[in-house]
Structure formats: C-alpha cells, structure tokens
C-alpha positions as CSV (number, residue, x, y, z in Angstrom):
1,X,0.0,-0.1,-0.1
2,X,2.8,2.3,0.5
3,X,3.7,1.9,-3.0
4,X,0.6,3.0,-4.3
5,X,0.8,6.2,-1.8
6,X,4.2,6.9,-2.8
7,X,3.0,8.5,-6.0
8,X,3.9,12.3,-6.0
9,X,1.1,14.4,-5.2
10,X,0.8,17.6,-6.8
11,X,1.1,20.4,-4.2
12,X,-1.5,23.4,-4.5
13,X,0.2,25.9,-2.1
14,X,3.5,26.7,-4.0
15,X,1.9,27.2,-7.4
16,X,-0.5,29.9,-5.8
17,X,2.5,31.4,-4.1
18,X,4.1,31.7,-7.5
19,X,0.9,32.9,-9.1
20,X,0.5,35.8,-6.4
21,X,4.0,36.9,-6.9
22,X,3.5,37.1,-10.5
23,X,0.2,39.0,-10.2
24,X,2.0,41.5,-7.3
25,X,4.9,42.1,-10.2
26,X,2.4,42.8,-12.9
27,X,0.5,45.2,-10.8
28,X,3.9,47.2,-10.0
29,X,4.9,47.1,-13.7
30,X,1.6,48.6,-14.7
31,X,1.4,51.2,-12.0
32,X,4.9,52.3,-12.8
33,X,3.9,52.7,-16.2
34,X,0.8,54.6,-15.3
35,X,3.1,56.9,-13.4
36,X,5.5,57.4,-16.2
37,X,2.5,58.2,-18.7
38,X,1.4,60.9,-16.1
39,X,4.7,62.3,-16.1
40,X,5.5,62.9,-19.5
41,X,2.3,64.1,-20.3
42,X,2.5,66.5,-17.6
43,X,0.2,69.8,-18.2
44,X,2.1,72.8,-19.4
45,X,1.8,76.0,-17.0
46,X,-2.0,77.5,-16.5
47,X,-2.7,80.4,-19.1
48,X,-2.8,83.6,-17.1
49,X,-5.8,85.4,-17.2
50,X,-6.2,87.8,-20.5
51,X,-5.2,91.6,-19.4
52,X,-5.3,94.8,-21.0
53,X,-2.6,94.0,-23.4
54,X,-4.3,90.7,-24.9
55,X,-6.9,93.0,-26.3
56,X,-4.4,95.0,-28.3
57,X,-2.2,93.5,-31.1
58,X,0.8,95.8,-30.2
59,X,1.6,98.4,-27.6
60,X,1.5,102.2,-29.2
61,X,4.7,104.0,-29.7
62,X,3.7,106.8,-27.4
63,X,3.7,104.6,-24.2
64,X,7.0,104.5,-22.3
65,X,9.2,101.5,-22.4
66,X,9.0,101.1,-18.7
67,X,5.2,101.6,-18.2
68,X,3.2,99.1,-16.5
69,X,0.1,97.2,-17.6
70,X,-2.8,97.3,-15.1
71,X,-6.5,96.1,-16.0
72,X,-8.1,98.5,-13.3
73,X,-7.1,101.5,-11.6
74,X,-9.1,102.6,-8.8
75,X,-8.5,106.1,-7.0
76,X,-9.0,107.2,-3.4
77,X,-12.4,109.2,-3.9
78,X,-14.1,106.1,-5.4
79,X,-13.4,106.5,-9.3
80,X,-12.3,103.5,-11.1
81,X,-10.9,103.2,-14.4
82,X,-11.3,99.4,-16.0
83,X,-10.6,97.9,-19.2
84,X,-13.5,98.2,-21.5
85,X,-14.8,101.4,-20.3
86,X,-15.8,103.8,-23.1
87,X,-14.4,107.7,-23.7
88,X,-17.9,109.0,-22.3
89,X,-17.4,107.0,-19.3
90,X,-13.8,108.5,-18.6
91,X,-15.0,111.9,-19.9
92,X,-17.6,112.3,-17.2
93,X,-15.5,110.8,-14.7
94,X,-12.3,113.0,-15.0
95,X,-13.1,115.7,-17.6
96,X,-10.9,117.3,-19.9
97,X,-9.1,119.2,-16.8
98,X,-7.3,115.8,-16.4
99,X,-5.9,115.1,-19.6
100,X,-2.1,116.5,-19.7
101,X,0.4,116.5,-22.4
102,X,-0.4,115.1,-25.8
103,X,-2.5,112.7,-27.8
104,X,-1.2,110.2,-30.1
105,X,-3.3,108.8,-32.7
106,X,-2.2,105.7,-34.8
107,X,-3.9,102.6,-36.4
108,X,-5.0,99.9,-34.3
109,X,-6.7,96.5,-35.4
110,X,-10.4,97.8,-35.9
111,X,-9.7,101.4,-36.5
112,X,-8.0,104.7,-34.9
113,X,-5.9,104.0,-31.7
114,X,-5.9,107.0,-29.1
115,X,-3.8,107.5,-26.6
116,X,-4.3,109.9,-23.9
117,X,-1.9,111.2,-20.8
118,X,-3.8,111.9,-17.7
119,X,-3.3,113.3,-14.2
120,X,-5.8,113.0,-11.7
121,X,-4.5,114.0,-8.3
122,X,-1.3,112.5,-7.5
123,X,-1.7,109.6,-10.1
124,X,-0.1,110.0,-13.6
125,X,-1.6,107.3,-16.2
126,X,-1.9,106.9,-19.6
127,X,-5.0,105.2,-21.5
128,X,-5.4,103.6,-25.0
129,X,-8.4,103.9,-26.8
130,X,-9.5,101.4,-29.4
131,X,-12.6,99.8,-30.7
132,X,-13.0,96.1,-29.9
133,X,-14.9,95.2,-33.4
134,X,-15.3,96.7,-36.7
135,X,-16.7,100.3,-36.5
136,X,-17.3,99.8,-32.6
137,X,-17.1,102.6,-30.1
138,X,-13.9,103.3,-28.8
139,X,-13.0,101.6,-25.5
140,X,-10.2,101.6,-23.0
141,X,-8.0,99.1,-24.1
142,X,-5.1,99.4,-22.1
143,X,-4.0,101.5,-18.6
144,X,-0.5,102.0,-18.0
145,X,1.3,103.6,-15.3
146,X,4.3,105.4,-16.6
C-alpha cells in the first residue's frame, strides 16, 4: 500500500504562491507605466488671465518702455478706470482738466487707436482707446502707469 501512496502528489500551495508573486509584479509594472505616462504628459503652466495687453495687437509707440500695464486703476475718491470703459465714461469721471500732454493717434486692429495722458490727483496714467470690433465705439484697451 505504501507503494501506491508514494506517488508524487501535486502540491497546490507553492503554485498559488508563484501566481500571487507574478500578479504582484504585474501590478507594480502596470503602476510604474501609469506614473511614467502621467509624468511625460504633465500639463503645461496654466494660461494667465487675459489682461489689457491681450486686447491690443501691439503697444502704441507713445507708451514709455518702462510703463506698467494694469487691468484696473482705482482712485481714493472711489472712481475706477477699467479696461472696456468707453470714452464717454472716462470724460464724465475725470473731465478734460485731467488730460495733460499730447494725444497720439495711430492705426489699431479695428480702426484708430488713441493714446491719452492723464493726471488725476497725485496719479499719472495713460489710457489707450481702441474699438474692439469693426466700426465699434472706442473703449479703454490699455491702462498704463508710467
């Protein structure tokens, strides 16, 4: 009887251990591939919000080279100049007395581009008026602090 029992029996436990190890290695390899794929396709830097300069094709020649472009200019008395304000709004807020210096006219994307220099209280600033569409009303396309 011992001769009949001496047959080699197939043991299941070592086979399960090898299958478990192979599955673990496969999972590690797959995870590594996902990580490498994500690193290669890393998103580029986010695009900054559009500002006044994005609305114009180029900066007018009358703007000083060290001038800083701002999207909005608040004043102590509560008045605010924003990109997109019309010439009429600016004239009502500041009047002609705030305009100083010269006015420059050049060609913009959709028509004439007007550059005006202002001084209101202690603040000096430059406004660029330009239509945003064909035959549109000129609006503030750029606010610069010299």
